[in-house]
N, C-alpha and C positions, 0 to 999 in steps of 0.2 A: 354722644355717648357719655355715660356717667361712670363714676368709679365703681369698682367691683365690691360687692358685699358677699356675705356668706349665705349659702343655700340652707333653707330650713329642712327639717326632717321630712316633711310632706313632699317638698320639691325633690328631695333626694330619692324618694320612692318613685316619683314620676320618671326621673332619669333612669332608675334601675329597670323600670318596665320598658322604657324605650331601648335600653341596652339588651334586654331579654329578646325583644322582637328582632333587633339587629343581629343577635347571635343566631336566631332561628334562620334568618335570611342567609347568613354565612354558611350555616350547615347545609341549607338547601343548595346553595351554589357549589359547595364542595361535592355534594352528592351528584349534581348535574355533571361536574367535571369528571368524577369517577366513572359515571355511566358513559360519557363521551370517550373517555380513555379506553374503556372496555370495547366499545363498538369500533373505535378507530384502530384498535390493536388487533381485533379478531377478524374483521372483514377482509383487510388486505392479506392476512395469513391464509385464509381460506382460498381466496382467489389465486394467490401466489403458488401455493402448494398443489392446487388442482390443475393449473395451466402450465406448469413448468416441471422439469425433472427435479428430483430431490437435491442434487448438487447445485443446480442453477438457483433454486429457491433459497438454499442456505447461503449462497454468496450474494444474494440481492441486498440492496440497501433497505428494502422493506421487510426483511426477514426479522423475526423476533429474536434471532440469535445475534443480530448486529447491535452493538451497544449504541451506535448513533441513532438507530431507530427509536430506542427508548429515551435517549436524551431529547430528541425532537418531540416525541409524544408528551413527555412530562412538561417541557417548556410550553407546548401548545396548550395543555390543560391549565397550567398556572396562568398563562396569558388570558385564557378564556374566563377563568374565575375572577381575575382582577378587572377584566373588561365588564363583567356582569356587576361587580361591586361599583365600578365607576358610573355605569349607566344608571343604576338604581340609587346611587348616592347614599350608600350605607355610612352611618356615622359611628360605627362601633368603637374605633380607637379614640376618637375625640370624646365620646361619651365616657369611656374608661378614664380618660384624663380629667374630665369634669368631676367624676365621682371621687377622684383623689384630691383635686384642688378645692372643690366645693365653693366655687365662686360664681356669682351671677351679676348681671348688669341690667339696667333699664334704659330704654331709649324711646323717644317720641318722634315719629316721622311719618310721612305719607307712604302708602304702599304703592309700589311701582307695578307689581304683578302678583297674582294669586293663582296657583294651579295645583291640581291633585296629582299624586304620583303613587307608585307601588300599589296598584289596584285599589285606589281610593283609601289607602290606609295611612297616608301621609299628605299633608298640605304644605307646600313650599311657598314662602312669601318673600318677594324681592322688595327690599327697602332702599330708597335713595337717601343717603345721608347728607348732612349739611355740606360736606366737602365734595359733593357730586359723585362720590363713590357709591356703587350699588353692592349690597350685601344680601345674601340668601339666608333666610331663617327657616327653621323646620318645625312644624306642628306635627308631632309624632302620634297623635291620638285620633287619626282618621280625618274625615272631611270637616273642614272648618266652614260652617254655614254662615251666611250673612256678611261676609267680608269681601269687598271688591276693590279693584285697583283705584287709586286716587283718594281713598279714605285715610284719614289721619288716625294712627293707632299708637298706643303705648304698649311696648313689649318688654316683658321680663324674660331674659334668656340665660342659658348656661354659657359660660365664657368661651370655652373652646369649641364645643360642638354647635353652638348657636341654635340649640334646641329650645323652642319657646316653652317657658314654664307657665306664663300667664300672658294673655293678650286682652286689651280693652280698647273699644272705639273711643275716640275723643270728639 
């Protein structure tokens, strides 16, 4: 790896576009969490109040009147949203940090693996560094055609998010 240099204006716009897509993903996950919260909160109430007496239903742990029910539900939704973020590998916070630091680096190494993610809107590239560590880099502009594992590449990337700004075959 080389020393870090400053990101140009054009590269800054590329990172802002990636941040915008990541923000859309976060909003989508929050909406999914809210819908799951509604469904998981309403269906047990319907079942509880139709199959039990009013007093028994109000005393139940699954009653909407019980504070622990809402604590459990909100914790479940938060865990779901963060699980979706982890599974889809959203780079939102790292991209925000890159847009503040404005630093990039360049490296030249062979690709260990190349695979598509997020409905073919992102290409992830595993690079094996000189010290035998593997690092994951992210091409946020869709499918990256013509790149295969084993090829030597030169990558210019944002420092914190490891979002690829430019990639060239060697």
